[in-house]
N, C-alpha and C positions, 0 to 999 in steps of 0.2 A: 853653093855649098853641096857637096855630094856625100860627105861623111861627117858624122858627129861622134867624137870620142872624148872621154874625160870631161864630161859635162858636169856642171855644178849639181850637187845633190841635196844641199841643205834647204833649198827653196824649190819645192816641186812646182809651184806656179811659174817661177822663172824658167825652169827646165821645160815645162810645157810650152811656154811662149817661144823659146828658142827652137824647139822641134816644130811648132806650128808655123813659124816664120820661114822655115826651110823645108817644109813638107813636100812641096811640089818638085823639088830637085833632089831630095834625100834618097840615097841608095844604100847607105850603111848607117846603122845606129847601134852603138854599144852603150847601154844604159849602165850607170854606176851601181855597184853591188850594195852600196849603203842606202839606197832609196827606201828600202823597207816598205812599210805600210802605205806610203804615199803614192805608190805606183798606180793605184786605181784611178787617180786623177789624170793619168797619161793616156788611158785607153781611148777616150774620145778624140785625142789629138792623133794617135797612131792610125786611125782609120783614114786619115787624109794623106798618108804617106804611100801613095799608089805605086811609086817607082822603087820602093824599098826592096833591096835584094838581100841584105844581110841584117838580121836582127839578133842581137846578143842580149839576152835577159838572164844570164847565168848569175848565180850567187846573189840573188836579190831577196831570198826568203819568200818567194811566191807561194801562196797557199792554194787550196782547192778553189776558193772563191776567185782568186786572181786567174787561175787556169780557165775557169768558166767565162770570166769577163774577156780574157784574151781570145777565147774561142769565138766570140762574137765579132772580133776585129779581123782575125786572120783571113777569112774568105775574101776580104777586099784587097788583100796584099798579093795581087796576082803575079807580081814580078819576084816574089820571095824565092830565093835560091838556098839560103842557109838560115836555119833557126837553131839557136842554142838556148835551151831552157835547163841546162844542167845545174846541179847543186842547188836545188830548191826544195820545197816541201809539198809538192803536188803528188797526190795519191792516184792510184790506178783509175778510179772512177772518173775523176775530173780530167785526168790525162787522156782517157779514152775519148771524151767529148772534144777535147782540144785536138787530138790527132784526127778525128773525123772531120773537123772543121778545115783541115789542111787540104782536102780533096780539090778545092778550087785553086790551089797554088800549084799550077801545072808545071812550073819551072823548078820546084823544090828538088834539090839534089843532096842536101845534107841536113839531118835532123839529129840533134844531140839532146837526149832526154835523160842522160846518165845522172846518177846520184840524186834521184827523187825517191819518193816512197812507192815504187812500182812493184807490182806483183803480176802473176800470170794473166790476170784479166785484161790487161792492156795489150797483150801480144797479138791477139787476133785483129784488133783495130789497126795496129801497125802493119801487119801483114797485108790487110786489105788495102791500106793506103799505098803500100808499095805496088800492089797489083794495079791500082788505078793510076799511079804516077811512074811511068817508065824512067823518068829522069832521076828518081830517088835512088841514089847510089850508096849512101851510108846512113845507117840508123844506129846510134849509140844508146845502149841501155845499161851500161856498166853500173854496178852498185845496187841493182834491184834485188828484191827478195824473191827470186824466182825458184819454183820448186823443180824437182827432177822431172815432173810431168810436163814442164814447159816445152821440152823437146818434142812432145807428142802434139802440142798445140800449134807449133809453128814449123815451117819448113826451114830447118836450121842449115840445110845444105845451100840455101840461097846465100849468095855472097854479100848481101848488104848488112847483115847483122854484125854488130860490134859490141862486145861486152858480155857475151854469154860463153865464157871460156870453158865451162864444163860440158857444153853442148857442141861446140864447133871444134873438130879435130884440127890441131895445129894453131889454134888461136891463143895468143899469149896475152891478150888484153884482159883486164879485169878490175 
């Protein structure tokens, strides 16, 4: 089994067993958006998914606590290429910790953090991550509450930013 999609979400323990039984060969994991608060039971299982390349945890209602818990797991996912954490409830402080934990994911090429509770404070960590990971080609931060000063915090001329339409000439995303 290389990919798991449309997993049952009503029984988190069953979901954890399914992931655990396939962890050694799992390369793609799209978790259901309706897991809600039970997701913390999955973090111990995720750390065994060493070959995981694509992790989609969008629209799961992840909180700051979830972000910190996930940050403990991410350094072990060394094959991770795409991470989607969009449409959650993670604030800049927890997201900064999470972004910093991705430095070990040397193959990461796409990071979607859009539509979380992000502000200017997370931008330097993202910029630093991009400097450490040459493979990181796209970072989506759409829907954040960024100030006009954000353009002074980051190098907006760098081509990897997506979702800062007021700062990037010609960018129609937002």
